[in-house]
N, C-alpha and C positions, 0 to 999 in steps of 0.2 A: 581586924583593926587596921586602919589604913596607916602606913608609916608616915612618921615625920621626915622632913628632909632638911639636910645640912649641906649648905652650898659653900665651896671654896674655889677661888680663882687660882689656877696655875700660871707658870710662865707663859707669856703670849708667844705664838708663832713668830719668828724673826722675819715678818714681812708687813709692811706698812698697811696694806689693804685687808690681807687675810683671804680666804678662799671659801667659795660655796662648792658643796659637793665633792670634797675630796674622798679618797679612799682612807680609811682608818682602821686600826686594829693593833693587836699585841703579838710580838715575837720576841723571843729571847728575853722576856721580862720587860721589854721597852715598848713604849707607845709610839706608833708610827703613824704619820699623817702625810699623804702623798697625792700629787695631782690636784685636780679641782680648777676652778675658774674664777676670774673677777673681771671687773670692768676697768679697762684703761682709759686714761683721759677724762674728758668731761662726762660724769655719770648721767647728767640731766639732758644732754642733747639726744635728739632722736634723728636717726637711728644711733644708738650707743654701740661702742666696740667692746666685745667681750673676748677675753684671752684664756686659753687653756694652758696648764702648766704641767711639765714633767718633774718638778722638784719635789724632793721627799725630805722629811724632818724626822728626827728620833729623839725622844725623851727617855732616858734611861731610868730616871728616878723622879718621883713627883715633886721634889724640891730641887730638882737640877735644872740645867740650862739646856735648851734645844741644840742638837747637833745638825748641821746642814751640809750641803755639798753632794747629796745623793740623788740619784735620778731613776725614774721609771722607764720602762722600754719606749714609751712615747708619751707626749702630752695629751692627757686624758682626764675626765672626770664624769660625775653624774652615773657612776656605776653602783654595784653593790659590793660591801665589805662583809666578810666573815672571818672571824678569828677561830682557828681550829688547828690542832697538831702543832702548836707552837709557831703558827704562821698565820699570815693574813691572805686569804683568798679574794682577789679582786675580779669581779665580774662584770662584763660588758662595759658600757660607758660610751662617751662621745668625745668629739673634738668640734672645731668650728666647721668641718666639712662633712662628716659622717658619723654614724653610729657603729659599734663594733660587736663582734661576736667573741672577741678575745676574753680568755680567762687565764690568769696567772697567779702564782703563789709568791708572796713576798716573805723573806726570811732574814732576820737580823742575827748575824753571828760574827764575833770577834771583830766588831767595828765595821762590818760590811753588810750592804743590803743587797740581797741577791733576789732576782726574779726568775721563776722557772714556769713555762707554760702547762697548762692543764686543758682537758677537752673543752673545745669551743662550744658556745651556746648554739642552738638550732637555727637562730636568726639574730641579725643585729638588734640590739636593745640597750636603751638608756632611760633613766628615770624610773627604774623598777624598784621593788623592794624585795628583801630577802632576808633569811636567818637560817639558823642551824637548829634542827630537831633531831636529837640523838646523833646519829652519824650521817644524816642527810641534809644537805643544803638545798632549800626551796627557794625559788625566784618566782615572783609574780607580778604580771603587768608590765608597764613601761610603754615606750614608743619606739618604733622601728627605724624612723628617719627624722632628721631635724625639722622637716616641714610637714610631717604627718598631721592629719586632720582627724585621725581616729587613734585612740590608745589600743594596746594589746590586751587581750583577755587570756594570755597564755600562763600556764602554771607549770614550771619545770622543776625537776629533782634530780639531783646528783648524789647517789650513794657513794660515800668515800670508802666504804669497805667492799665495794664490787672489785673483783679481779681486774677488770677492765673498766674503770669508772667512765660513765657517758651520761649525758643529759637525756632524761626521759621526759616526755610531754604527758602531763596528767590531765584529768578532767578539770576545767576551770571552775571558779566559783559561780553560783547562780545569780549573777548580777551584772550590773554594767562593766564594760572594760574601764581600765583606769591606769593612770600614772601617778608618780609622787605619792603612793599610799604609804602606809606604815606597816611593817611586819612585826610579828611577835611570837614568842613561843612560851608556853605555860600549860600546865596540867596535861601533858602528853599531846598537845595540839599546836598546830600553826595557826596564826591569826592574820586576817588581812583587814586593815582598818582605814577607812576615809580614803582619800586620794581625789584625783580630779578626772572627769571625762571630758574628751575632746570632741569638738564639732567644728564644722566650717561655717563662717559667717558669710554675709552676702558677697564679699570679696574672695572668698575661698581661702581665708586665713584662720588658723585654729583659734578657737575661744574655749574657755574652760567652764565646766559644770562642777562646782564644788560639792563632794559627796559625803554623807553622814552615815551610809550604811557600813556594816561590817560583817565579816564571816569567820567561821571556825572550821579548819580542816583536821580531821583526825585520821591518821593512816588506818586503813582497813575499813573505815566507816564512811569516809567521804566529807562533804561540805555540809554545813548548816549556817543559816544566817543567824546572827545574834543581834541584840538590841542596838539600835541606832545611837550614834554619838550625840551628846547634847549640842554640839557644833561641829562644823567641818575642821580637820586638822591636817590639811594638805601640806606635804613636804616636812612634816614634824621630824624631829630626830628619830632615827629608825636603826635597829629594831626598838620597840617599846620595852620599857624596864619590868622584868618581873619582880614581884614582891610577894613573899609569903607563898602559899600553896596554890593561890587562885587568882591573884591580881596581876594586872598590867598597867603601868603608868605611861601616859602619853603626855609629852611636855611641849607646850606651845604650839607652833604650826600655824599655818595661814587658814583663817575661817572664811576668807572670801568677801568679808563685809566692807573692805576698803579697796577692792580690786580695781575700781576705777576712780580712785582718789585723786584729785587735782589740786595744786600742783604735786606731782609725784615726789619732788624733794622735801615736802612737808608731811608725807605719809606718817601716821603715828606709830608705825610697827605693828607686829602681829600680836594676837592675845598671848598672855603670860600665864594664864591658868594651867593647871595641871590636872588632866582628866584621868580618872581611874576606873578600869573596868574590872568587875569581879565576876570571874567565870562560874563561880558556886551558885550565884544567883542571877546571873545575866543582867546585870545592872551597871549603869554608869554614875559616877559622882565626881566632884571637884574637890581636890586636895590641895588648897593653897595656890601660891604662885611662883613661878621662877623668878629670878632677879633680873631677867632679860627675855627678850623674844628671840626666836631662832627658827630658821627653815632651811632645807636642803643641806643637811649635815648627818653624818653618821652618829650613832650612840655606841660607845665602846665600854665594855666591862674591863676595869683595870685596878688591881689591888683592893678588890672587893667593893669599889665604887664604880660610878658610871660617868664617863667623860663625853662631854660635848665640845669638840675641837673645831672652832671657826664657825662657818655657816653664814647665813643672811640674817640681819637685824631687822631689815625692811627691804622693800624692793630697791635693787641696784647697790645696796650697801652691804659689804662684807665685813667681817671683823677678824683680827688676828687673836682675839680672846681665847682662852681655853679654860673651861670650867668643869669641875667634877662635883657630883652629889653623892652623899652618903644617905642611906635608908635607915632610919633608926626606930 
């Protein structure tokens, strides 16, 4: 039976604009949201100006107030976040100039936020997706440079229990390369869902193909294509939310239907429906709607609920809102 969803708004991040693609996770019992980017000045001018941040915020209790004044090693966003070992592993990402191989661990202890380095990625990567399965972190896809006209089809794994952990490159999924996909783990497998393929237009600039295909990776067995989504869900909050023994929930994301909408300031927003994949029968369904639309934002499990901290409401518009959802 598909779970019902109960939504609640938490205190907003203390920033007027909010952030797209921050790192987010849990350490020391607290919710951490750090880095990301937003648009400064006039959102609707072309070209617009995007700014990356090194700011970090900490919420120690769901009914509390955000603590600020903390910093990352550099201004960065659009990486992958994984909560494990009472810490947040931050993987790859970008700033205005380049993409990074950096991987570091954030820990919250005694009112301090510390960052310690971990083994670097095999190559620079931003706009990837990733998740923890057992004691292994998996990262799929992304793009290598800010001006790339092709996404990556790389699939990397970091076994945290190795004596000397290092990233291993595994066989990629049997489908198109992609960025801004959704990761998920359920029923002993890693899932790669939707995302966007990149191609060069006549002027050599990157354009996106919105993808509805999805894949399941089971350690020791490899990849298998699963049923296509009812719609694309590019940059939806990731990882997908596991429910019961076999389901994954995908919230909103960009279906590409309004990608050329003009004027952009009147864009109606991304779809709000919640897609449900059932691994037991390889099928998709729709389970109601979220009270908002969101893209380019992590999904974080905290206090047995799932948090969506900030993200994009529609193109060029971020939000400082923080929501969490309980599965009932």
